[in-house]
TIDOSE-920825 format. One record per residue (C-alpha): residue number from 1; residue in three letters; x negated, y, z. Coordinates in Angstrom, 3 decimals. Each point is the difference from the previous one (the first is absolute). Example, Ala and Ser with C-alpha at 12.3 -4.5 7.8 and 13.67 -1.06 7.14 Angstrom:
% residues 2
+-----+------+----------+----------+----------+
|  nr | rest |     east |    north |       up |
+-----+------+----------+----------+----------+
|   1 |  ALA |  -12.300 |   -4.500 |    7.800 |
|   2 |  SER |   -1.370 |    3.440 |   -0.660 |
+-----+------+----------+----------+----------+
This chain:
% residues 145
+-----+------+----------+----------+----------+
|  nr | rest |     east |    north |       up |
+-----+------+----------+----------+----------+
|   1 |  MET |   -3.371 |  -16.201 |  -23.777 |
|   2 |  GLY |    3.400 |    1.155 |   -1.305 |
|   3 |  VAL |    1.389 |    3.489 |   -0.010 |
|   4 |  VAL |    1.867 |    0.874 |    3.176 |
|   5 |  THR |    3.248 |    1.769 |   -0.739 |
|   6 |  PRO |    1.430 |    2.423 |    2.532 |
|   7 |  PRO |    3.182 |   -1.021 |    1.783 |
|   8 |  ASP |    3.281 |    0.916 |   -1.671 |
|   9 |  PHE |    1.475 |    2.042 |    2.846 |
|  10 |  GLN |    3.393 |    0.400 |   -1.661 |
|  11 |  GLN |    0.277 |   -3.771 |   -0.420 |
|  12 |  MET |   -1.075 |   -0.523 |    3.615 |
|  13 |  LEU |    2.759 |    2.346 |    1.179 |
|  14 |  ARG |    2.620 |   -1.716 |   -2.177 |
|  15 |  GLY |   -1.187 |   -3.412 |    1.215 |
|  16 |  ALA |    0.600 |    1.136 |    3.577 |
|  17 |  ALA |    3.497 |    1.252 |   -0.935 |
|  18 |  LEU |   -1.029 |    3.630 |    0.566 |
|  19 |  ARG |    1.025 |    2.871 |   -2.210 |
|  20 |  VAL |   -2.888 |    1.282 |   -2.082 |
|  21 |  THR |   -0.626 |    3.630 |    0.926 |
|  22 |  ARG |   -2.972 |    2.240 |   -0.690 |
|  23 |  PRO |   -0.822 |    0.397 |    3.719 |
|  24 |  ARG |    0.140 |   -3.778 |    0.637 |
|  25 |  THR |   -2.162 |   -0.711 |   -3.031 |
|  26 |  ALA |   -2.499 |    2.690 |    1.018 |
|  27 |  VAL |   -0.115 |   -1.204 |    3.620 |
|  28 |  LEU |   -0.522 |   -3.614 |   -1.057 |
|  29 |  SER |   -2.767 |    1.112 |   -2.352 |
|  30 |  ALA |   -1.645 |    2.058 |    2.776 |
|  31 |  VAL |    0.071 |   -2.907 |    2.455 |
|  32 |  HIS |   -1.609 |   -2.265 |   -2.608 |
|  33 |  ALA |   -2.663 |    2.634 |   -0.744 |
|  34 |  HIS |   -0.728 |    0.834 |    3.656 |
|  35 |  PRO |    0.092 |   -3.109 |    2.228 |
|  36 |  HIS |    0.510 |    0.723 |    3.709 |
|  37 |  ALA |    0.982 |    3.626 |   -0.654 |
|  38 |  ASP |    2.073 |    1.892 |    2.526 |
|  39 |  THR |    3.223 |    1.789 |   -0.904 |
|  40 |  ASP |   -1.666 |    3.408 |   -0.468 |
|  41 |  SER |   -2.590 |   -1.477 |   -2.379 |
|  42 |  ILE |    2.739 |   -1.724 |   -1.977 |
|  43 |  LEU |    1.972 |    3.256 |   -0.122 |
|  44 |  ARG |   -3.043 |    1.860 |   -1.384 |
|  45 |  ALA |   -0.565 |   -2.701 |   -2.626 |
|  46 |  VAL |    3.663 |    0.029 |   -1.048 |
|  47 |  ARG |    0.015 |    3.805 |   -0.225 |
|  48 |  ARG |   -2.814 |   -0.135 |   -2.548 |
|  49 |  GLU |    2.525 |   -1.728 |   -2.270 |
|  50 |  LEU |    3.238 |    1.542 |    1.324 |
|  51 |  PRO |   -0.919 |    3.417 |    1.481 |
|  52 |  LYS |    3.479 |    0.760 |    1.341 |
|  53 |  VAL |    0.716 |   -3.335 |    1.697 |
|  54 |  SER |    1.227 |    0.430 |    3.575 |
|  55 |  HIS |   -1.441 |   -1.576 |    3.122 |
|  56 |  GLN |    3.367 |   -1.689 |    0.500 |
|  57 |  ALA |   -0.051 |   -1.598 |   -3.466 |
|  58 |  VAL |   -3.426 |   -1.493 |    0.748 |
|  59 |  TYR |    1.086 |   -1.221 |    3.469 |
|  60 |  ASP |    3.190 |   -1.470 |   -1.462 |
|  61 |  SER |   -1.959 |   -1.698 |   -2.791 |
|  62 |  LEU |   -2.524 |   -1.488 |    2.444 |
|  63 |  HIS |    2.853 |   -1.296 |    2.153 |
|  64 |  ALA |    1.804 |   -1.567 |   -2.992 |
|  65 |  LEU |   -3.206 |   -1.516 |   -1.416 |
|  66 |  THR |   -0.941 |   -1.449 |    3.391 |
|  67 |  ALA |    3.482 |   -1.428 |    0.570 |
|  68 |  ALA |   -0.098 |   -1.578 |   -3.482 |
|  69 |  GLY |   -3.398 |   -1.592 |    0.709 |
|  70 |  LEU |   -1.825 |    1.933 |   -2.727 |
|  71 |  VAL |   -2.300 |    1.742 |    2.486 |
|  72 |  ARG |   -1.126 |   -0.847 |    3.500 |
|  73 |  ARG |   -0.099 |    2.443 |    2.911 |
|  74 |  ILE |   -2.748 |   -0.430 |    2.557 |
|  75 |  GLN |   -0.657 |    2.075 |    3.088 |
|  76 |  PRO |   -3.169 |   -0.799 |    1.917 |
|  77 |  SER |    0.141 |    1.086 |    3.640 |
|  78 |  GLY |   -0.615 |    3.731 |    0.335 |
|  79 |  SER |    0.362 |    0.564 |   -3.744 |
|  80 |  VAL |    2.685 |    1.375 |   -2.275 |
|  81 |  ALA |    1.919 |   -2.397 |   -2.224 |
|  82 |  ARG |   -1.814 |   -1.067 |   -3.143 |
|  83 |  TYR |    1.252 |   -1.749 |   -3.113 |
|  84 |  GLU |   -1.440 |   -2.596 |   -2.330 |
|  85 |  ALA |    1.078 |   -1.883 |   -3.087 |
|  86 |  ARG |   -1.483 |   -3.327 |    1.084 |
|  87 |  VAL |    3.105 |   -1.884 |    1.097 |
|  88 |  GLY |    1.082 |   -3.614 |    0.155 |
|  89 |  ASP |   -3.081 |   -1.425 |    1.630 |
|  90 |  ASN |   -1.219 |   -0.205 |    3.571 |
|  91 |  HIS |   -3.029 |    2.277 |   -0.095 |
|  92 |  HIS |   -1.169 |    2.164 |    2.867 |
|  93 |  HIS |   -1.900 |    3.262 |    0.411 |
|  94 |  ILE |   -3.303 |    1.304 |    1.313 |
|  95 |  VAL |    0.087 |    3.527 |    1.467 |
|  96 |  CYS |   -3.001 |    2.197 |    0.748 |
|  97 |  ARG |    0.182 |    1.390 |    3.538 |
|  98 |  SER |   -1.966 |    3.067 |   -1.054 |
|  99 |  CYS |    1.330 |    1.259 |   -3.355 |
| 100 |  GLY |    3.236 |   -1.998 |   -0.254 |
| 101 |  ALA |   -0.852 |   -1.699 |   -3.290 |
| 102 |  VAL |    2.184 |   -3.047 |   -0.690 |
| 103 |  ALA |   -0.941 |   -3.074 |   -2.036 |
| 104 |  ASP |    1.761 |   -3.263 |   -0.798 |
| 105 |  ALA |   -1.173 |   -3.221 |    1.635 |
| 106 |  ASP |    1.197 |   -3.365 |   -1.261 |
| 107 |  CYS |    0.822 |   -2.678 |    2.545 |
| 108 |  ALA |   -3.141 |   -1.730 |    1.155 |
| 109 |  VAL |    1.025 |   -3.624 |   -0.449 |
| 110 |  GLY |    2.394 |   -1.932 |   -2.227 |
| 111 |  GLU |    3.524 |    0.938 |   -0.959 |
| 112 |  ALA |    1.422 |    2.709 |    2.239 |
| 113 |  PRO |   -1.284 |   -1.555 |    3.240 |
| 114 |  CYS |    1.216 |    2.969 |    1.984 |
| 115 |  LEU |    3.590 |   -1.051 |   -0.561 |
| 116 |  THR |   -0.471 |   -2.902 |    2.379 |
| 117 |  ALA |    0.268 |    1.378 |    3.526 |
| 118 |  SER |   -1.156 |   -2.130 |    2.905 |
| 119 |  ASP |    3.484 |    0.497 |    1.482 |
| 120 |  ASP |    2.646 |    1.540 |   -2.264 |
| 121 |  ARG |    2.490 |    0.278 |    2.903 |
| 122 |  GLY |    2.764 |   -1.137 |   -2.360 |
| 123 |  PHE |   -0.576 |    2.774 |   -2.531 |
| 124 |  SER |    0.022 |   -0.707 |   -3.736 |
| 125 |  ILE |   -3.242 |    1.805 |   -0.886 |
| 126 |  ASP |   -0.304 |    1.368 |   -3.539 |
| 127 |  GLU |   -2.833 |    2.518 |    0.361 |
| 128 |  ALA |   -3.013 |    0.636 |    2.194 |
| 129 |  GLU |   -1.810 |    3.288 |    0.423 |
| 130 |  VAL |   -3.613 |   -0.086 |    1.057 |
| 131 |  ILE |   -2.181 |    3.099 |    0.074 |
| 132 |  TYR |   -3.753 |   -0.231 |    0.378 |
| 133 |  TRP |   -1.678 |    3.073 |    1.504 |
| 134 |  GLY |   -3.602 |    1.115 |   -0.365 |
| 135 |  LEU |   -2.186 |    2.416 |   -1.924 |
| 136 |  CYS |   -0.140 |    0.281 |   -3.774 |
| 137 |  PRO |   -3.490 |   -0.256 |   -1.569 |
| 138 |  ALA |   -0.383 |    3.799 |   -0.318 |
| 139 |  CYS |    0.976 |    0.704 |    3.625 |
| 140 |  ALA |   -2.134 |   -2.890 |    1.293 |
| 141 |  ALA |   -3.002 |    1.382 |   -1.910 |
| 142 |  ARG |    0.582 |    3.485 |    1.471 |
| 143 |  GLU |    0.226 |   -1.381 |    3.535 |
| 144 |  SER |   -3.181 |   -2.062 |   -0.360 |
| 145 |  SER |   -2.107 |    2.910 |   -1.293 |
+-----+------+----------+----------+----------+
């Protein structure tokens, strides 16, 4: 197995026609390091690298990175917004009803089957969002004991 090199965040920003700034680079790094993190968690991670970064700089960076398609914003019902670096595919999420843990779930069958609606009502569909709900293994074990 080959060596996995970390993403070049500066190159990713340039490739998306975004200015390379320390807050954007730090936010992108934090999202890659902490999949499905909420804004406060990302802020804490960024402040480990840039202690004086403002809330607004992190919010602005998340907005710019999401708009550029470098990160994806998800918001399961009843939850705060969360961010992930897995973009460009049609994966879904599994959310624990008890602790709120979030995990990725690939589509169950074939190539992005969820993009084919039984009736698209004339819409040109380019994304589907499916959220599976249940209990994570730890919470299920606690409830069964």
